[in-house]
C-alpha positions in Angstrom: 9.0 -37.2 2.4 6.0 -36.7 0.3 5.8 -37.4 -3.4 3.5 -34.4 -3.9 5.3 -31.6 -5.7 5.3 -28.3 -3.9 3.3 -25.7 -5.7 5.1 -22.3 -6.0 3.3 -19.4 -4.4 2.6 -17.0 -7.3 1.7 -14.1 -4.9 5.1 -14.2 -3.2 6.6 -11.8 -5.7 3.6 -9.6 -5.6 3.9 -9.3 -1.8 7.4 -8.0 -2.4 6.1 -5.4 -4.9 3.4 -4.4 -2.4 6.0 -3.9 0.3 8.3 -2.0 -2.0 5.4 0.3 -3.0 4.6 0.9 0.6 8.2 1.9 1.4 8.3 4.3 -1.6 4.9 5.7 -0.6 6.2 6.2 3.0 9.2 8.1 1.6 6.8 10.3 -0.4 4.6 10.9 2.6 7.6 11.7 4.7 8.6 14.3 2.2 5.1 15.7 2.4 6.0 16.6 5.9 8.1 19.4 4.4 5.1 20.7 2.6 3.0 20.5 5.8 5.7 22.4 7.7 6.1 25.1 5.1 2.5 25.6 3.9 0.5 24.2 6.8 0.5 25.1 10.5 3.8 23.3 11.1 4.9 19.8 12.2 3.4 20.2 15.7 -0.1 20.8 14.3 -2.5 17.9 13.8 -1.7 17.8 10.1 1.9 17.2 10.9 1.2 14.4 13.3 -1.3 12.8 10.9 1.2 12.9 8.1 4.1 11.5 10.2 1.9 8.7 11.7 0.7 7.8 8.2 4.3 7.5 7.0 5.3 5.4 10.0 2.2 3.2 9.5 3.2 2.6 5.9 6.7 1.4 6.9 5.1 -1.0 9.4 2.6 -2.2 6.8 5.4 -3.0 4.4 6.8 -5.5 6.9 3.5 -7.3 7.5 2.8 -8.0 3.8 3.4 -11.7 4.5 0.4 -11.9 6.7 -3.0 -12.6 5.4 -4.3 -9.2 6.5 -1.3 -7.2 5.1 -2.9 -6.3 1.9 -6.0 -5.1 3.7 -3.9 -2.9 6.0 -2.2 -1.4 2.9 -5.5 -0.6 1.3 -6.8 0.9 4.6 -3.8 3.2 4.6 -4.6 4.3 1.1 -8.1 5.3 2.3 -6.5 7.1 5.2 -4.2 9.0 2.9 -7.1 10.2 0.7 -9.0 11.2 3.9 -5.8 13.1 4.7 -7.1 15.7 2.2 -8.6 17.4 5.2 -5.3 17.6 7.0 -3.4 18.8 3.9 -4.8 18.9 0.3 -1.3 17.9 -1.0 -1.5 14.7 1.1 -5.0 14.0 -0.3 -3.8 14.6 -3.9 -0.9 12.2 -3.3 -3.5 9.7 -1.9 -5.5 9.9 -5.1 -2.4 9.3 -7.2 -1.3 6.3 -5.1 -4.9 5.0 -5.1 -4.5 4.6 -8.9 -1.2 2.8 -8.4 -2.8 0.4 -5.9 -5.7 -0.1 -8.3 -3.3 -1.3 -10.9 -1.5 -3.5 -8.4 -4.8 -5.2 -7.5 -5.5 -5.7 -11.2 -2.1 -7.4 -11.5 -2.9 -9.6 -8.5 -6.2 -10.5 -9.9 -4.6 -11.5 -13.2 -2.1 -13.7 -11.4 -4.6 -15.5 -9.2 -7.3 -15.9 -12.0 -5.6 -18.7 -14.0 -5.3 -20.8 -10.8 -9.0 -20.5 -10.1 -10.0 -21.6 -13.6 -11.2 -25.2 -13.7 -8.8 -27.6 -15.4 -10.0 -29.9 -18.2 -12.9 -29.3 -20.5 -11.3 -26.8 -22.9 
């Protein structure tokens, strides 16, 4: 065994928060299917398929948050949700709301990682 202490991963908890946020977001997008069905052209229309595929992709992205590219996938889905404005304005409005949530989560991630990158010693 090594005498080196194992450094805890400060981002481990944040990855859980990212995954939980994606699951909640997938539920909200899934509920947006009701809006697309009632107001839009129906679930068989491209807007319905887009919304359903987006909800499914968010569930999948929640499970890959351990990967190095998991956060990038989550952020790409946020952009896809805002672009969903063309499929359904309600979906785009939700995308803008969740974009603010993800902006806050990225700020928290930055605040957690920042102290580790500061040089030790000196002051």
